[in-house]
N, C-alpha and C positions, 0 to 999 in steps of 0.2 A: 550385680544386676543393675546398678545405677548407672553405668557407664552405657548399657544397652538402651536404656531409655533416654539417655542424652543422645545417642547417636540417631535413634528414631525421630527425636524431635528436631535434630539438625536437618534431616531430610524433609520434614514437613516445613521448616523455615525456609529451606532452599526452594521448595516448591511455590510457596507464597511469594518468594522474592523474585523468581523467574516470571511468575504470572503478572506481576506488578511491572516489571521491566518490560516485558512484551506488550502489555496493555499500554503503558506509557508510550512506548515507541511507535505503536500503531496509532495512538492518539495524536502523536506530534506530526506523524505522516499525514494524517487527515487535516490537522491544522494547517499545515503548509499548503496542501492542495486546496483547502478553502481561500487561504490567502492568495494562493495562485489565480484562483478564479477572480477574485477582486482585482488582482493585477492585470489579467487580461481583460476585465470590464474596462479599465483604463486604457488598454491598448486599443480596444475596438472603438473607443470613443475619439481616439486620437490624441490623447493627453500623454501618451507613451509610445515609444516604439517597441516593436516585439523582438526580445532578447535572443529568441531561439528562431533562426531562420528556417524556412520551409524545407531546404533540403537536409538539414540536420534532422528536423522531425520525421521526414521520410527515411533517413538512414536509421534513426532509433526505431521506427516501426519496423522496418526490414529486419533488423537484428532480432527483435522480439519475436517477429513472426516466425523466423526461422527456428529459434529456440523453442518456442511454444508447439510448432507444428512436428518438430523432432520428438519432443516430449511425449506428445499425444500418439505419435506414430509408434514409438517404442512401447508404450503401455498397452495398445490395441492388438490382441492377437487373436484373429478368428479367420475363418476359411475364406470368407470374402475380402480379398485385398483392396478391390476398388472402393467398396464402400468403407473401409477403414480409413483409406487414404483420404476421401472426400470428408469424412468426419473430422479427422486429425487436422485437415486444412482449415476447415470451418471453426473448429474449436481454437485452434492457433490463431486464427484471424480475430476472433472476438477478445481472447487475452491479449494479444498484441495491441489492439486498439485501446483497452482498458489500460495497460501497462504505459503505453506511450502517453496517453492522456495524464496517467498518475505522474510519469517523469516530468513532462512539459509543465504541469500545474505546478508541481513541487518546486521546479527551477524558477517559475514566476513567484511563488510565495518567499523563496529564499531572497530573491532580488528585491522584492517590496519590502521584506523586512530589514535587509541591508541599506536601503535607501532611505528607511526611516518612515515609509509610508504605511506601516501597519497602524491598526487602531491602538488606542490607549491599553495601558497594562491591563486594567481591570477587564476590559473585554476579552483581551488574549487569554487571562486566567481562567475566566468563566467559559470561554470556548473550549480550552484545554480540558477543563474538567467534564463538560458534556462530551467532548470527543473520547474521553477516558471511559465515561460510563457506556458509550455506544460501542467501543472497541472491546470492552470486557465482556458486553452482551454478545457481539459477534464471536468473540473466541470461545465463550461458552456453549454457543450454538455449534461451533465447528468441532467440539470434542465429542467423540462418540460416547454413547451413554454406556456406563460400565454397571453391571447388575450386582 
């Protein structure tokens, strides 16, 4: 029976590890988005040039719009096809705007980090810790409640 307890302990360990890795990955993404906002603040003041040209931003948006619209269209199965099509287009538009913003801001954050324009390491570690806490709260709110 001892080996059965060890196997159950391993699954719990994997659950904790998976949650830690996912929360850390979301936190790093949030941190790069924040750094990207700092980067684009310097772009708008004229201190830097925009690394992602407008046509590429439009292309990224178009790809995400198609992906998310088709995703929502495949999920909606009701009798009114026109209403579902409009709803899937609106949902796809919203998610495409969010995803395009995240990709462009993350790109700016990576470029800021590689150029050495990121804040000092103490601020980065503190920001990462705050982002990890926020991402864990988001992840726990996204999980359905298990009775």
